[in-house]
Residue, then its C-alpha position, 0 to 999 in steps of 0.5 A: x593509492x592505485x590499489x585503493x582505486x582498483x579495490x574500489x572499482x572491483x567492489x563496485x563491479x562486484x556490487x553491480x554483478x550481485x544486483x544483476x544476479x538478484x535482479x528479481x529480488x532487488x525491489x522486494x529487498x528494497x521494500x523490506x528494508x524500507x519497512x525495517x526503517x519504518x518499524x525499527x523504533x518498535x523493534x528496539x522497544x520490543x528488544x529491550x523488553x525481551x532483554x529485561x526479561x527474567x527468562x534467560x532464553x528471551x533475554x539472549x534471543x531478543x533480536x530474533x524474537x523481536x523480528x519474529x513478532x514484527x514479522x507476524x504482525x506484518x504478515x497478518x496485516x497483509x494477508x488477513x484482508x487478502x484472505x477475506x476478499x478471496x473467501x468473500x469472492x468465492x462465497x458470493x460467486x453465483x454462476x447462475x447470476x453470471x449466466x443471467x447477467x446479459x438478460x438483466x442488462x437487456x431488461x434494465x436498458x428496456x426500462x430506461x425512460x430517459x433514452x430514446x427508443x432508437x438508441x435503446x434498440x441499437x444498444x439492445x441489438x448490439x448487446x444481443x449480437x455480442x456474445x450470442x455465439x461463443x466460438x473457439x477464439x472466444x474461449x481462447x481469449x477468455x483462457x488467456x485472460x484468466x491465465x494472465x490474471x492468475x499469473x499476475x496474482x501468483x507473482x504478486x503473492x510470491x513477491x509479497x512472500x519474499x518481502x516478508x522473509x527479507x523483512x524478518x532477516x533484515x530485522x534480525x540482522x539490522x545492526x550488523x547490516x547497518x554497521x557493515x555499510x557504515x564501514x564501507x561508505x566513504x562518508x563521516x559517521x556524523x553525515x551517515x547518521x544524519x542521512x539515515x536518521x532523516x530518511x528513516x524518521x521521515x519515512x516512519x512519520x509519513x507511512x505510519x500517518x498514512x496507515x493510521x488515517x487509512x484505518x480511521x477512514x475505513x472504520x468511519x465509512x464502515x460505520x456509515x455502511x451499517x445503516x445501508x444495505x451494503x457489506x460494511x467490512x468490505x467497503x470499509x476495507x476498500x475505503x482504507x485502501x483508496x484513502x492512500x491514493x492521491x486526489x481521488x482517495x475514498x471518493x473511489x468508493x463512496x461515489x459509486x455507492x452514491x450512484x447506486x443509491x440514486x439508481x435505486x431511487x434512494x435520493x435521501x440515502x445518496x445525500x446522507x452518504x455524500x454529506x457524511x463522506x465529504x465532511x467526515x472522510x474528505x474534510x475532518x479526517x483528511x485534515x484535522x485527524x491527519x494533523x493529530x496523528x502526525x503530531x503524535x507519531x512525530x513525538x513517538x519517533x522523536x523526529x522533526x518533520x520537514x517535508x513540504x506537504x505538496x512535495x510529499x503529495x507528488x512524491x506519493x503520487x509519483x511513487x504509486x504511478x511508478x512502483x504501484x502500492x509500495x510507492x507509498x514507501x518508495x516515493x517519500x524515501x527518495x524525496x527524504x534522501x534527496x532533501x537530506x543530501x541537499x542539506x549536507x551539500x549546502x552545509x559544505x558550500 
């Protein structure tokens, strides 16, 4: 028994040392594995199709080919929007307009009729004095801001690259990884299967439902923007992204658009956008279409969905607050794991 205890302690110590050594990659690895859990049913279907192929190479290399297919899909899903945003920003960047921004703001303030002259004069004086002379200190602050932004952007892209690479490797060796940990985790196989199937099933349903609703809301808002003087593809993308944010959701996109219409004097357009967004995006898609996707995805994944909607809401909100965008995955995964463990503990007591 002493040897077993010593070996267990040695294993835990070595595991902690490995986690410390690869500390920079732990979060990326965890996200990659959660994505593997979400997409494992798709991987199984693709593997079966390749395994049944009459081409010997496809049949024998079905695992790596399925991992490659899913990795390509994930890469395109993540990078196509980023490339589009970057190219759009570069194409629309106008240095002359940037230089004339201050003059445009001064002109706009002067044209306001609902502000008293004394307040307008103070605002104009403040804006005129600010930035009238660019000193070396100002240039230093601008450079530090640009440097920090570029550093954060490069770090984010690098982490995204690690997630994609690990996603491929984990999918390729998914069965070996699961079997390895199944042998060393001191739980009966039935309990291990219960925990894993509940977490992976719940995670698949939650993430795929959120993803499907986001795409639907993005398309719905892009269709509306076709009738207005805005970029429908860009605003549709932003609507899809913001739909994952609890409480505010797509209002972070359509409310500024409504304000822009009001400022430009298009009251009818503002009413149309508000009515459409409130009914179609906030009510119809967020409630009925979400339930439709939830039901369909539950049938496809063959998993019963047991998480309370309010608990899921707070799990996603807390996950996004703590982990950023990937909190959409991490928050529900932690809640699903806790609920599954709680059920096992209740059964044993």
